[in-house]
C-alpha positions in Angstrom: 39.4 -59.4 -30.7 41.9 -61.9 -29.5 42.3 -64.4 -32.3 44.1 -67.1 -30.4 41.6 -67.4 -27.6 39.4 -70.5 -28.4 36.1 -68.8 -27.6 36.8 -65.4 -29.2 35.9 -66.0 -32.8 34.5 -69.5 -33.1 32.5 -71.9 -31.0 34.6 -74.3 -28.9 33.8 -77.9 -29.5 33.8 -80.4 -26.6 35.1 -83.9 -27.3 32.9 -86.7 -26.4 33.5 -88.0 -22.9 32.2 -91.3 -21.5 30.7 -91.1 -18.0 33.9 -92.2 -16.2 36.0 -89.6 -18.0 33.4 -86.9 -17.4 33.3 -87.8 -13.7 37.0 -87.7 -13.4 37.2 -84.3 -15.1 34.5 -82.9 -12.9 36.3 -84.2 -9.8 39.5 -82.7 -11.0 37.9 -79.2 -11.2 36.2 -79.7 -7.9 39.4 -80.6 -6.1 41.1 -77.7 -7.8 38.7 -75.4 -6.1 36.5 -74.5 -9.1 33.0 -73.6 -7.9 31.4 -71.8 -10.8 30.9 -72.3 -14.5 29.9 -70.0 -17.4 27.1 -70.4 -19.9 27.5 -70.6 -23.7 25.5 -67.3 -24.2 26.1 -64.0 -22.5 23.7 -63.0 -19.7 23.1 -59.4 -18.6 23.7 -59.8 -14.8 22.9 -56.1 -14.3 19.2 -56.5 -15.3 16.9 -56.7 -12.4 13.7 -58.5 -13.0 10.5 -57.4 -11.3 9.7 -59.3 -8.1 7.2 -62.2 -8.6 3.8 -62.0 -7.1 3.7 -63.2 -3.5 1.5 -66.2 -2.9 -0.3 -66.4 0.4 0.6 -69.5 2.4 -2.0 -70.8 4.8 -1.2 -72.7 7.9 -2.8 -75.8 6.4 -0.4 -75.8 3.4 2.7 -74.7 5.2 5.3 -77.3 6.0 8.4 -77.5 8.2 11.2 -75.7 6.5 14.6 -77.3 6.0 16.2 -74.6 8.1 14.0 -75.5 11.1 14.6 -79.2 10.6 18.4 -78.5 10.4 18.2 -76.4 13.5 16.6 -79.2 15.5 19.2 -81.7 14.3 22.0 -79.3 15.0 20.8 -78.8 18.6 20.7 -82.5 19.1 24.2 -82.9 17.6 25.5 -80.3 20.0 23.9 -82.0 22.9 25.3 -85.4 22.0 28.7 -84.1 21.3 28.9 -82.1 24.5 28.0 -85.2 26.5 30.9 -87.3 25.1 33.9 -87.2 27.5 36.1 -89.5 25.4 36.7 -90.1 21.7 35.2 -93.6 22.2 32.0 -92.1 23.7 32.0 -89.6 20.8 32.0 -92.4 18.3 29.0 -94.0 20.0 27.2 -90.6 20.0 27.8 -90.3 16.3 26.5 -93.8 15.6 23.3 -93.0 17.5 22.7 -89.6 15.8 19.9 -89.6 13.4 19.9 -86.0 12.4 22.2 -86.1 9.3 20.3 -86.5 6.0 23.1 -88.7 4.7 22.1 -91.4 7.1 19.0 -92.1 5.1 20.6 -92.0 1.7 22.0 -95.5 1.5 24.9 -95.3 3.9 25.5 -98.6 5.7 27.0 -97.2 8.9 28.6 -94.3 10.6 32.3 -93.9 9.8 34.0 -91.9 12.5 37.8 -92.4 12.9 41.0 -94.4 12.9 44.4 -93.7 14.2 46.0 -92.7 17.5 43.6 -91.3 20.1 46.6 -89.4 21.6 47.8 -88.1 18.3 49.6 -84.9 17.7 47.9 -84.3 14.4 44.2 -84.3 13.6 43.6 -85.1 9.9 40.2 -84.2 8.5 39.0 -85.3 5.1 35.7 -84.8 3.2 33.5 -87.9 3.8 33.6 -91.7 3.6 33.6 -93.5 0.2 32.3 -97.0 -0.7 35.1 -99.0 0.9 35.0 -96.8 4.1 31.2 -97.3 4.2 31.7 -101.0 4.0 34.4 -101.4 6.6 33.6 -98.5 9.0 36.9 -96.6 8.9 37.9 -93.5 7.1 40.6 -93.4 4.4 41.2 -97.1 3.9 40.7 -97.2 0.1 43.3 -96.2 -2.5 43.4 -92.6 -1.4 43.8 -93.7 2.2 46.7 -96.0 1.4 48.4 -93.2 -0.5 47.9 -90.9 2.5 49.3 -93.5 4.9 52.5 -93.9 2.7 53.1 -90.2 2.5 52.5 -89.7 6.2 55.0 -92.5 7.0 57.6 -91.0 4.7 57.2 -87.6 6.4 57.8 -89.3 9.8 54.2 -88.9 10.9 53.1 -92.6 11.0 51.3 -93.4 14.2 51.0 -89.7 15.1 47.7 -88.9 13.4 44.0 -89.2 14.2 41.9 -89.3 11.0 38.2 -88.3 10.6 36.0 -86.5 8.1 33.6 -83.6 8.0 30.6 -86.0 7.6 30.3 -89.5 8.9 28.0 -91.1 6.4 28.8 -91.8 2.7 27.2 -89.3 0.3 25.4 -90.9 -2.5 27.7 -91.6 -5.4 30.6 -90.2 -3.4 29.5 -86.7 -4.2 30.8 -83.8 -2.2 28.8 -83.3 1.1 26.7 -80.2 1.1 27.3 -77.3 3.5 24.2 -78.3 5.4 25.3 -81.9 5.8 28.7 -80.7 7.1 27.2 -78.2 9.4 25.0 -80.7 11.2 28.1 -82.9 11.7 30.3 -80.1 12.8 29.7 -80.3 16.5 31.1 -83.8 16.5 34.2 -82.7 14.5 34.7 -79.8 16.9 34.3 -82.1 19.9 36.9 -84.5 18.5 39.2 -81.5 18.1 38.5 -80.4 21.7 39.1 -83.9 23.1 42.2 -84.6 21.1 43.8 -81.1 21.5 46.3 -81.7 18.7 49.4 -79.7 18.0 48.2 -79.2 14.4 45.4 -80.0 12.0 45.7 -81.2 8.4 42.8 -80.4 6.2 42.5 -82.6 3.1 40.8 -81.0 0.1 38.5 -78.1 -0.6 35.4 -79.4 1.1 37.3 -80.0 4.4 39.2 -76.7 4.4 36.1 -74.7 3.5 34.0 -76.3 6.2 36.5 -76.2 9.1 37.9 -72.7 8.3 34.5 -71.2 7.3 35.8 -69.8 4.1 34.9 -69.7 0.4 38.5 -69.7 -0.8 39.6 -72.3 -3.3 42.0 -75.1 -2.2 44.7 -73.9 -4.6 44.8 -70.6 -2.9 44.7 -72.0 0.6 47.1 -74.9 0.1 50.3 -74.8 2.0 49.2 -71.7 4.1 49.0 -72.1 7.8 45.7 -70.9 9.3 44.3 -71.0 12.8 41.3 -73.1 13.9 39.9 -71.8 17.1 36.7 -73.0 18.7 34.3 -70.3 20.0 34.1 -72.1 23.4 36.7 -73.9 25.5 39.7 -71.9 24.4 40.8 -74.8 22.1 42.9 -73.8 19.0 45.6 -75.2 16.8 47.4 -74.3 13.5 45.6 -75.8 10.5 47.2 -76.6 7.2 45.0 -77.1 4.1 46.4 -79.4 1.4 45.2 -81.3 -1.6 43.1 -84.4 -1.1 44.9 -87.7 -1.8 42.1 -88.7 -4.2 43.1 -85.7 -6.3 46.8 -87.0 -6.3 45.6 -90.3 -7.8 44.3 -88.4 -10.8 47.1 -85.9 -10.9 50.3 -87.5 -9.6 52.3 -84.4 -10.5 50.7 -82.6 -7.6 52.3 -85.0 -5.0 55.2 -82.7 -4.7 53.0 -79.9 -3.3 51.4 -82.2 -0.8 54.9 -83.6 0.1 56.0 -80.0 0.8 53.0 -79.5 3.0 53.6 -82.7 5.0 57.3 -81.7 5.6 56.0 -78.3 6.8 53.6 -80.1 9.1 56.3 -82.4 10.5 58.6 -79.5 11.1 55.9 -77.5 12.8 55.2 -80.4 15.2 58.9 -80.8 16.0 59.3 -77.1 16.6 56.5 -77.2 19.1 58.2 -80.0 21.0 
């Protein structure tokens, strides 16, 4: 028995946290890539329970499944995205799209983009927050202002086009679900295809996992160049996952890692001419 491990020989007590502190702590672990937790009591994961009795479902009681609904919405998103020949037209298509569940969860408007429509770098975040939802542009709150300062210091001011994996604010600024990101993905991919950037910067775990179709944590991916290639259209670019600026507001010491990533991004662009 390891006596100095806090859970080895005595229960670990948890200090009282007010709601704001608890939310900040949970956000910290989320941005750090933690996606699982452990229970207080051990559970035998090798035990296989007998299958439950199957209930008959009649046509009268059956309802449309979320998968079917998502499929219809995804088809519509693909149709609208493919019909947009410019970034401006893409923004109008997004504003008229009704297939994302987030649209009916209290969001005031669609939040698509800001930045240079001929940018060398496509920046993709997670989703709009309260201030972005109010004003209709991504990354204009505290996290956005920090991002702008760091981009300017790295020599990337005016050279980026900024968007998110979803275009409507999730309730309570929660992380968008994989289904919500998937139904918005055709628009994100179309922005990528229209812009044809030299590089893509992925801000935070939710963005990196969605775009790169991976379950890896952001701490493992951060600072490592990957490739984002669309299945159609022969569009590809190097993609660099990094920490979300909202995470840096809570953990300023992590700014040095993001600063190193931005310098790597700037050097990559210059090397590509």
